[in-house]
DRENDO-1510 file (C-alpha; in Angstrom, 1 decimal, always signed):
<recs>
REC; n; res; u; v; w
REC; 1; MET; +109.8; +92.8; +94.8 .
REC; 2; TYR; +109.5; +89.5; +98.0 .
REC; 3; ARG; +105.9; +90.1; +96.8 .
REC; 4; THR; +103.3; +90.9; +94.2 .
REC; 5; PHE; +100.4; +90.4; +96.5 .
REC; 6; THR; +100.1; +90.1; +101.0 .
REC; 7; CYS; +98.3; +87.2; +102.1 .
REC; 8; GLY; +94.9; +88.5; +102.6 .
REC; 9; GLU; +94.5; +90.3; +99.3 .
REC; 10; LEU; +93.6; +87.8; +96.9 .
REC; 11; ARG; +89.7; +86.5; +95.9 .
REC; 12; LEU; +88.6; +84.3; +93.5 .
REC; 13; ALA; +88.7; +87.6; +90.7 .
REC; 14; ASP; +92.2; +87.0; +90.6 .
REC; 15; VAL; +92.3; +82.5; +89.7 .
REC; 16; GLY; +94.7; +82.2; +87.3 .
REC; 17; LYS; +97.3; +84.7; +88.1 .
REC; 18; THR; +100.7; +84.1; +89.3 .
REC; 19; VAL; +101.6; +85.9; +92.6 .
REC; 20; THR; +104.3; +85.4; +94.6 .
REC; 21; LEU; +103.7; +86.6; +98.6 .
REC; 22; ALA; +105.8; +86.5; +101.7 .
REC; 23; GLY; +105.2; +85.6; +105.0 .
REC; 24; TRP; +105.4; +83.4; +108.2 .
REC; 25; VAL; +104.8; +80.1; +108.8 .
REC; 26; GLN; +101.2; +79.4; +110.9 .
REC; 27; ARG; +100.2; +75.8; +110.4 .
REC; 28; ILE; +101.2; +72.8; +108.2 .
REC; 29; ARG; +98.7; +69.8; +107.2 .
REC; 30; LYS; +101.2; +66.9; +105.3 .
REC; 31; MET; +97.7; +64.6; +103.8 .
REC; 32; GLY; +100.2; +62.0; +101.6 .
REC; 33; GLY; +99.9; +63.3; +98.4 .
REC; 34; MET; +99.8; +67.2; +99.5 .
REC; 35; THR; +101.1; +69.2; +102.2 .
REC; 36; PHE; +98.8; +72.3; +102.6 .
REC; 37; ILE; +100.3; +75.6; +104.3 .
REC; 38; ASP; +99.1; +78.2; +106.0 .
REC; 39; LEU; +101.2; +81.5; +105.4 .
REC; 40; ARG; +100.1; +84.5; +107.6 .
REC; 41; ASP; +101.2; +88.4; +107.6 .
REC; 42; ARG; +100.1; +90.8; +108.5 .
REC; 43; TYR; +97.3; +91.2; +106.3 .
REC; 44; GLY; +95.8; +87.9; +106.5 .
REC; 45; ILE; +96.1; +84.6; +105.7 .
REC; 46; THR; +96.4; +82.7; +102.5 .
REC; 47; GLN; +96.9; +78.8; +102.3 .
REC; 48; LEU; +100.1; +77.5; +100.2 .
REC; 49; ALA; +98.9; +73.9; +98.0 .
REC; 50; PHE; +102.0; +71.9; +97.5 .
REC; 51; ASN; +101.6; +69.0; +95.0 .
REC; 52; GLN; +103.7; +65.5; +95.9 .
REC; 53; GLY; +106.7; +65.1; +93.4 .
REC; 54; THR; +107.7; +68.4; +93.0 .
REC; 55; GLU; +111.0; +70.2; +94.8 .
REC; 56; ALA; +108.5; +73.0; +96.4 .
REC; 57; PHE; +107.2; +69.5; +98.2 .
REC; 58; GLU; +110.1; +68.1; +99.3 .
REC; 59; LYS; +111.4; +71.3; +100.9 .
REC; 60; ALA; +108.1; +71.9; +102.1 .
REC; 61; ASN; +108.1; +68.4; +104.2 .
REC; 62; GLY; +111.3; +69.8; +106.4 .
REC; 63; LEU; +109.6; +73.5; +107.4 .
REC; 64; GLY; +108.2; +74.2; +110.6 .
REC; 65; ARG; +105.8; +76.8; +112.4 .
REC; 66; GLU; +107.0; +80.7; +112.2 .
REC; 67; TYR; +109.3; +79.9; +109.3 .
REC; 68; VAL; +109.9; +83.4; +107.3 .
REC; 69; LEU; +108.9; +81.6; +103.3 .
REC; 70; GLN; +109.0; +83.4; +99.8 .
REC; 71; VAL; +106.6; +81.4; +97.6 .
REC; 72; THR; +106.2; +81.8; +93.7 .
REC; 73; GLY; +103.2; +80.2; +92.3 .
REC; 74; LYS; +99.4; +80.4; +90.8 .
REC; 75; VAL; +96.3; +81.0; +92.8 .
REC; 76; ILE; +93.4; +78.1; +92.0 .
REC; 77; GLU; +89.8; +77.7; +93.4 .
REC; 78; ARG; +90.0; +75.7; +96.6 .
REC; 79; GLN; +88.4; +72.5; +96.8 .
REC; 80; SER; +87.4; +72.4; +100.0 .
REC; 81; LYS; +86.3; +76.6; +101.0 .
REC; 82; ASN; +86.9; +77.8; +104.5 .
REC; 83; ALA; +84.1; +80.4; +105.3 .
REC; 84; GLN; +86.0; +81.9; +107.9 .
REC; 85; LEU; +88.6; +83.3; +106.1 .
REC; 86; PRO; +88.4; +86.4; +103.9 .
REC; 87; THR; +91.3; +84.1; +100.7 .
REC; 88; GLY; +89.1; +81.2; +102.1 .
REC; 89; GLU; +87.7; +80.1; +98.4 .
REC; 90; ILE; +91.6; +80.7; +96.6 .
REC; 91; GLU; +94.6; +78.9; +97.5 .
REC; 92; ILE; +98.5; +79.2; +95.8 .
REC; 93; GLU; +99.5; +76.0; +94.0 .
REC; 94; VAL; +103.5; +76.7; +94.6 .
REC; 95; GLN; +105.8; +76.5; +91.8 .
REC; 96; THR; +109.1; +77.7; +93.9 .
REC; 97; LEU; +109.7; +78.1; +97.4 .
REC; 98; ASN; +112.6; +80.6; +99.2 .
REC; 99; ILE; +112.8; +79.7; +102.7 .
REC; 100; LEU; +114.0; +83.0; +103.2 .
REC; 101; ASN; +114.4; +82.3; +106.8 .
REC; 102; PRO; +113.9; +79.3; +109.6 .
REC; 103; ALA; +112.5; +79.1; +113.6 .
REC; 104; LEU; +113.2; +77.1; +115.7 .
REC; 105; THR; +109.6; +76.0; +117.7 .
REC; 106; PRO; +108.0; +79.0; +119.4 .
REC; 107; PRO; +108.1; +79.0; +123.1 .
REC; 108; PHE; +103.9; +79.2; +122.4 .
REC; 109; THR; +100.9; +78.6; +119.8 .
REC; 110; ILE; +100.6; +82.3; +117.6 .
REC; 111; GLU; +97.4; +82.6; +118.2 .
REC; 112; ASP; +94.3; +84.8; +119.0 .
REC; 113; ASP; +93.7; +81.8; +122.5 .
REC; 114; THR; +97.8; +81.1; +122.2 .
REC; 115; ASP; +98.9; +78.5; +125.5 .
REC; 116; GLY; +101.7; +80.7; +126.8 .
REC; 117; GLY; +101.4; +82.7; +129.9 .
REC; 118; ASP; +102.2; +86.3; +130.6 .
REC; 119; ASP; +105.2; +86.0; +131.9 .
REC; 120; LEU; +106.1; +84.3; +128.8 .
REC; 121; ARG; +104.9; +86.7; +126.1 .
REC; 122; MET; +106.7; +89.2; +128.0 .
REC; 123; LYS; +110.0; +87.4; +127.0 .
REC; 124; TYR; +109.3; +86.7; +124.2 .
REC; 125; ARG; +107.2; +89.9; +123.0 .
REC; 126; TYR; +108.1; +90.1; +119.7 .
REC; 127; LEU; +106.7; +87.0; +118.8 .
REC; 128; ASP; +103.2; +88.2; +121.3 .
REC; 129; LEU; +102.8; +91.0; +118.5 .
REC; 130; ARG; +102.7; +88.6; +115.2 .
REC; 131; ARG; +98.9; +87.2; +117.7 .
REC; 132; PRO; +96.4; +88.8; +115.4 .
REC; 133; CYS; +94.2; +90.0; +118.9 .
REC; 134; VAL; +97.5; +92.3; +119.8 .
REC; 135; ARG; +98.3; +93.1; +116.1 .
REC; 136; LYS; +94.2; +94.6; +116.6 .
REC; 137; ASN; +94.6; +95.9; +119.3 .
REC; 138; LEU; +97.9; +98.5; +117.7 .
REC; 139; GLU; +96.2; +99.2; +114.6 .
REC; 140; LEU; +93.5; +100.7; +116.3 .
REC; 141; ARG; +94.9; +102.7; +118.6 .
REC; 142; HIS; +96.5; +103.5; +115.2 .
REC; 143; LYS; +93.2; +104.9; +113.6 .
REC; 144; MET; +92.5; +106.4; +116.6 .
REC; 145; ALA; +95.6; +108.5; +116.9 .
REC; 146; PHE; +94.8; +109.6; +113.0 .
REC; 147; GLU; +90.9; +110.4; +113.1 .
REC; 148; VAL; +91.8; +112.1; +116.7 .
REC; 149; ARG; +94.0; +114.4; +114.4 .
REC; 150; ARG; +91.7; +114.2; +111.8 .
REC; 151; TYR; +89.0; +116.0; +113.7 .
REC; 152; LEU; +91.2; +117.9; +116.4 .
REC; 153; ASP; +92.6; +119.5; +112.6 .
REC; 154; SER; +89.2; +119.9; +110.8 .
REC; 155; GLN; +88.4; +122.6; +114.5 .
REC; 156; GLY; +91.6; +124.6; +114.4 .
REC; 157; PHE; +93.8; +122.7; +116.8 .
REC; 158; LEU; +97.6; +122.9; +116.1 .
REC; 159; GLU; +99.4; +120.1; +117.3 .
REC; 160; VAL; +102.4; +121.0; +119.1 .
REC; 161; GLU; +105.1; +118.6; +120.6 .
REC; 162; THR; +107.3; +120.1; +123.4 .
REC; 163; PRO; +109.8; +119.0; +124.8 .
REC; 164; VAL; +110.8; +115.7; +127.2 .
REC; 165; LEU; +113.4; +117.0; +128.8 .
REC; 166; VAL; +112.3; +120.2; +131.1 .
REC; 167; ASN; +113.1; +122.2; +134.1 .
REC; 168; SER; +111.4; +119.7; +137.4 .
REC; 169; THR; +107.9; +121.1; +138.5 .
REC; 170; PRO; +105.9; +119.3; +141.0 .
REC; 171; GLU; +102.5; +118.8; +140.5 .
REC; 172; GLY; +100.9; +115.8; +142.1 .
REC; 173; ALA; +103.7; +113.0; +141.9 .
REC; 174; ARG; +107.0; +112.8; +141.7 .
REC; 175; ASP; +108.7; +113.9; +138.7 .
REC; 176; PHE; +111.5; +111.3; +136.9 .
REC; 177; VAL; +115.0; +112.9; +137.1 .
REC; 178; VAL; +118.0; +112.2; +134.0 .
REC; 179; PRO; +121.2; +113.3; +135.0 .
REC; 180; SER; +122.9; +116.0; +133.1 .
REC; 181; ARG; +126.2; +114.5; +131.9 .
REC; 182; MET; +127.0; +117.8; +130.9 .
REC; 183; ASN; +126.0; +119.8; +134.0 .
REC; 184; PRO; +127.7; +118.2; +136.9 .
REC; 185; GLY; +125.0; +117.4; +139.1 .
REC; 186; GLN; +122.4; +118.8; +137.4 .
REC; 187; PHE; +119.8; +117.2; +136.1 .
REC; 188; TYR; +116.4; +117.6; +134.3 .
REC; 189; ALA; +112.8; +116.0; +134.7 .
REC; 190; LEU; +110.2; +114.2; +132.7 .
REC; 191; PRO; +107.1; +115.9; +132.5 .
REC; 192; GLN; +104.1; +114.5; +133.9 .
REC; 193; SER; +101.9; +116.4; +131.6 .
REC; 194; PRO; +102.9; +119.5; +129.5 .
REC; 195; GLN; +100.7; +121.5; +131.8 .
REC; 196; THR; +103.6; +124.7; +132.2 .
REC; 197; LEU; +104.1; +124.4; +127.9 .
REC; 198; LYS; +100.6; +124.2; +127.0 .
REC; 199; GLN; +99.8; +127.2; +128.7 .
REC; 200; LEU; +103.2; +129.0; +126.7 .
REC; 201; LEU; +101.4; +128.9; +124.2 .
REC; 202; MET; +98.3; +130.0; +125.4 .
REC; 203; VAL; +99.9; +133.2; +126.9 .
REC; 204; SER; +101.6; +133.0; +123.1 .
REC; 205; GLY; +98.7; +133.3; +120.8 .
REC; 206; PHE; +98.0; +129.2; +119.9 .
REC; 207; ASP; +94.7; +129.4; +121.4 .
REC; 208; ARG; +93.5; +125.1; +120.7 .
REC; 209; TYR; +96.4; +122.7; +120.7 .
REC; 210; PHE; +96.8; +119.6; +121.0 .
REC; 211; GLN; +99.4; +116.6; +121.5 .
REC; 212; ILE; +99.6; +112.9; +121.5 .
REC; 213; VAL; +102.2; +113.2; +124.1 .
REC; 214; LYS; +104.1; +110.8; +126.7 .
REC; 215; CYS; +103.8; +111.2; +130.2 .
REC; 216; PHE; +106.1; +110.4; +133.1 .
REC; 217; ARG; +105.2; +110.1; +136.9 .
REC; 218; ASP; +107.4; +108.7; +139.7 .
REC; 219; GLU; +104.8; +107.4; +142.0 .
REC; 220; ASP; +103.3; +103.8; +143.4 .
REC; 221; LEU; +101.2; +101.5; +141.2 .
REC; 222; ARG; +97.6; +101.5; +140.5 .
REC; 223; ALA; +94.5; +100.0; +138.8 .
REC; 224; ASP; +94.3; +103.3; +136.3 .
REC; 225; ARG; +97.9; +104.1; +136.5 .
REC; 226; GLN; +101.5; +103.3; +134.9 .
REC; 227; PRO; +104.6; +105.5; +135.4 .
REC; 228; GLU; +104.8; +106.2; +132.3 .
REC; 229; PHE; +101.2; +106.8; +130.1 .
REC; 230; THR; +99.9; +108.2; +126.6 .
REC; 231; GLN; +97.6; +110.9; +126.5 .
REC; 232; ILE; +95.3; +113.4; +124.0 .
REC; 233; ASP; +96.8; +116.6; +125.8 .
REC; 234; CYS; +94.6; +120.0; +124.7 .
REC; 235; GLU; +94.0; +123.2; +125.5 .
REC; 236; MET; +91.5; +126.2; +124.0 .
REC; 237; SER; +91.7; +129.9; +124.6 .
REC; 238; PHE; +88.3; +132.2; +125.1 .
REC; 239; VAL; +86.5; +129.7; +125.7 .
REC; 240; GLU; +83.3; +128.7; +128.8 .
REC; 241; GLN; +83.5; +124.8; +130.2 .
REC; 242; GLU; +79.9; +124.7; +127.7 .
REC; 243; ASP; +82.3; +125.0; +124.5 .
REC; 244; ILE; +84.4; +122.6; +125.8 .
REC; 245; LEU; +82.0; +120.1; +127.0 .
REC; 246; ASN; +80.5; +120.2; +122.9 .
REC; 247; MET; +84.0; +120.0; +121.2 .
REC; 248; PHE; +85.3; +116.9; +123.2 .
REC; 249; GLU; +81.5; +115.4; +123.2 .
REC; 250; GLY; +82.0; +115.7; +119.2 .
REC; 251; LEU; +85.6; +114.0; +119.4 .
REC; 252; SER; +83.9; +111.2; +121.3 .
REC; 253; ARG; +81.2; +111.0; +118.3 .
REC; 254; HIS; +83.8; +111.0; +115.6 .
REC; 255; LEU; +86.3; +108.4; +117.0 .
REC; 256; PHE; +83.0; +105.9; +117.4 .
REC; 257; LYS; +81.4; +107.1; +114.2 .
REC; 258; SER; +85.0; +107.0; +111.9 .
REC; 259; ILE; +86.1; +103.7; +114.1 .
REC; 260; LEU; +83.2; +101.7; +115.0 .
REC; 261; ASN; +80.5; +103.1; +112.6 .
REC; 262; ILE; +78.6; +104.0; +116.1 .
REC; 263; ASP; +75.9; +106.9; +115.9 .
REC; 264; LEU; +76.7; +108.0; +119.7 .
REC; 265; PRO; +73.5; +109.7; +121.1 .
REC; 266; LYS; +73.7; +112.6; +123.1 .
REC; 267; LEU; +75.8; +112.4; +125.9 .
REC; 268; PRO; +74.0; +112.8; +129.5 .
REC; 269; ARG; +75.8; +114.7; +132.1 .
REC; 270; MET; +75.8; +114.9; +135.8 .
REC; 271; THR; +77.7; +117.2; +138.0 .
REC; 272; TRP; +80.4; +115.9; +140.1 .
REC; 273; ALA; +77.7; +116.6; +143.3 .
REC; 274; ASP; +75.0; +114.0; +141.7 .
REC; 275; ALA; +78.1; +111.6; +140.9 .
REC; 276; MET; +79.5; +111.7; +144.7 .
REC; 277; LYS; +76.3; +111.6; +146.2 .
REC; 278; TYR; +74.6; +108.7; +144.1 .
REC; 279; TYR; +77.8; +106.4; +143.0 .
REC; 280; GLY; +80.5; +107.6; +145.4 .
REC; 281; SER; +83.1; +108.4; +142.5 .
REC; 282; ASP; +83.8; +110.9; +140.3 .
REC; 283; LYS; +84.4; +108.6; +137.7 .
REC; 284; PRO; +81.2; +106.4; +138.0 .
REC; 285; ASP; +79.9; +103.4; +136.2 .
REC; 286; THR; +76.4; +104.0; +136.0 .
REC; 287; ARG; +75.7; +100.8; +134.3 .
REC; 288; PHE; +75.6; +100.0; +138.3 .
REC; 289; GLY; +71.7; +100.9; +139.0 .
REC; 290; MET; +72.3; +100.7; +142.5 .
REC; 291; THR; +72.5; +104.3; +143.7 .
REC; 292; PHE; +73.2; +105.3; +146.9 .
REC; 293; VAL; +71.0; +106.3; +149.0 .
REC; 294; GLU; +71.8; +109.4; +151.8 .
REC; 295; LEU; +70.6; +108.1; +155.4 .
REC; 296; HIS; +72.6; +110.1; +158.1 .
REC; 297; ASP; +69.8; +113.1; +158.2 .
REC; 298; ILE; +67.2; +109.8; +159.7 .
REC; 299; PHE; +69.6; +108.4; +161.8 .
REC; 300; HIS; +71.4; +111.6; +163.0 .
REC; 301; LYS; +67.8; +112.8; +164.2 .
REC; 302; ALA; +67.0; +110.0; +165.8 .
REC; 303; GLU; +70.6; +109.3; +167.5 .
REC; 304; ALA; +70.2; +112.5; +168.4 .
REC; 305; GLN; +66.7; +111.5; +170.7 .
REC; 306; LYS; +68.1; +108.6; +172.6 .
REC; 307; PRO; +69.9; +109.0; +175.8 .
REC; 308; GLU; +73.8; +109.3; +175.3 .
REC; 309; GLU; +74.1; +104.9; +176.2 .
REC; 310; GLU; +72.3; +103.9; +174.0 .
REC; 311; ARG; +73.2; +105.4; +171.2 .
REC; 312; PHE; +73.8; +102.9; +168.1 .
REC; 313; SER; +77.8; +104.6; +168.3 .
REC; 314; VAL; +78.6; +103.6; +164.5 .
REC; 315; PHE; +75.8; +105.8; +163.2 .
REC; 316; ALA; +76.2; +108.6; +165.8 .
REC; 317; ASN; +79.3; +109.3; +165.3 .
REC; 318; ALA; +79.3; +109.0; +161.3 .
REC; 319; GLN; +79.8; +112.3; +159.1 .
REC; 320; TYR; +78.0; +109.9; +156.3 .
REC; 321; ILE; +75.6; +107.4; +156.4 .
REC; 322; GLY; +74.2; +105.8; +152.8 .
REC; 323; GLY; +72.8; +102.4; +151.9 .
REC; 324; ILE; +71.9; +100.7; +148.7 .
REC; 325; CYS; +68.5; +99.3; +147.5 .
REC; 326; ALA; +69.0; +95.8; +146.5 .
REC; 327; LYS; +65.8; +95.1; +145.1 .
REC; 328; GLY; +64.5; +91.5; +145.3 .
REC; 329; CYS; +67.6; +90.8; +147.3 .
REC; 330; ALA; +65.3; +90.1; +150.7 .
REC; 331; ASN; +65.5; +86.5; +151.2 .
REC; 332; TYR; +69.3; +86.1; +151.1 .
REC; 333; THR; +69.8; +84.1; +154.2 .
REC; 334; ARG; +72.2; +84.8; +156.7 .
REC; 335; LYS; +75.5; +83.1; +154.8 .
REC; 336; GLN; +75.0; +85.3; +151.7 .
REC; 337; LEU; +74.5; +88.9; +153.8 .
REC; 338; ASP; +78.2; +87.3; +155.7 .
REC; 339; GLN; +79.4; +86.9; +152.6 .
REC; 340; LEU; +78.5; +90.5; +151.3 .
REC; 341; THR; +80.0; +91.6; +154.6 .
REC; 342; ASP; +83.4; +90.1; +153.7 .
REC; 343; TYR; +83.0; +91.4; +150.8 .
REC; 344; VAL; +82.8; +95.1; +151.9 .
REC; 345; ARG; +85.4; +94.2; +154.0 .
REC; 346; ARG; +88.4; +93.8; +151.3 .
REC; 347; PRO; +91.0; +96.5; +151.5 .
REC; 348; GLN; +89.7; +96.8; +148.0 .
REC; 349; ILE; +86.3; +98.3; +148.9 .
REC; 350; GLY; +87.6; +99.7; +152.8 .
REC; 351; ALA; +84.8; +99.1; +154.7 .
REC; 352; LYS; +84.6; +97.8; +158.1 .
REC; 353; GLY; +81.5; +96.7; +158.1 .
REC; 354; MET; +77.7; +95.9; +156.7 .
REC; 355; VAL; +74.4; +96.7; +158.2 .
REC; 356; TYR; +71.4; +95.1; +156.0 .
REC; 357; ALA; +67.7; +96.1; +156.7 .
REC; 358; ARG; +65.1; +93.3; +155.0 .
REC; 359; VAL; +61.5; +94.2; +154.0 .
REC; 360; GLU; +59.5; +91.5; +154.7 .
REC; 361; GLU; +56.3; +91.0; +152.6 .
REC; 362; ASP; +53.8; +92.0; +155.4 .
REC; 363; GLY; +56.1; +95.6; +155.6 .
REC; 364; THR; +58.0; +95.4; +158.3 .
REC; 365; VAL; +61.4; +96.0; +158.6 .
REC; 366; LYS; +63.9; +93.3; +160.5 .
REC; 367; SER; +67.9; +94.5; +160.6 .
REC; 368; SER; +70.8; +93.3; +161.9 .
REC; 369; VAL; +70.9; +96.9; +164.3 .
REC; 370; ASP; +67.0; +96.2; +165.5 .
REC; 371; LYS; +67.5; +97.1; +169.2 .
REC; 372; PHE; +68.8; +100.1; +168.6 .
REC; 373; TYR; +65.8; +101.4; +166.2 .
REC; 374; ASN; +62.3; +100.5; +166.3 .
REC; 375; GLN; +60.0; +99.9; +163.2 .
REC; 376; ASP; +59.3; +104.0; +162.6 .
REC; 377; VAL; +63.0; +104.5; +162.0 .
REC; 378; ALA; +63.9; +101.5; +160.0 .
REC; 379; GLY; +60.8; +101.7; +157.9 .
</recs>
């Protein structure tokens, strides 16, 4: 065997054991008569100690970052313990060192706070995947997929793998197509989602189905969309809306408890109409406390009572007029208000401008449209 223990496994109880480890060189520290190396694998980091005068010491002084090593030595208690590491109370007094593979100096540091930019890390993706933060993301994804399967299995769902090469079934986006070599002029499509196939399963009597599946959509990139993505796809027969909400609220609660040990309270519910009314989005972020207030009835009534030449055309012709109550912002300067106006004009927001109304300490209202409305309407 290349190793008898992993680099994140040994503790004080293992002092005195002769062990073999294998992994990558994370860091080298040369301190006169001793050399220390942090050896890393997927499971953690263990410090290696090389004493001067040994063959292993001479070889250790020629190592570099990301060399792949196999070492055999004795577990001893560290003189200077590192409370930041699970293995920080021990080290390995190395007796033999075997260089499994040398390495060139990597183009960026293999650490959470790396000095490599996005383009460089993507070019050397195999190095980027060695960083603990990236590894933890993959481990989290694995745990989530495992727990999703466990929960849905307990609820009577069957995991069915549906084909990837299918007939084109145009939906909301364009299909990616794959030419067929054996049938010139014909092509397969990659599924935008397993919609037709999972409906076949329902018709066939498989009343609860799921899979963790790749989906493909040949459409322009957006903040929440890319050409390929993974979704938890489910289908249920003989159920009502409440059954579906309870089932997948249970899944969310199970994931938080099993992975993060967090007990979620009962999840609040909101109708689509309320989401659009108060947040302007069908996926609202309820942490945003300044909900929309509908004002179109008030201003349309006021506009209808004025001669046409005196009307404020922006409001008079608007299908919807809404506002946000920003408490504590009545003392904003003109510069700050102009900055907010510029912000809402950004392409990401899409507004043409902003009207403000400021409530003074005496209860009067001053706004950017004072000339169009009296205090009764503005207040």
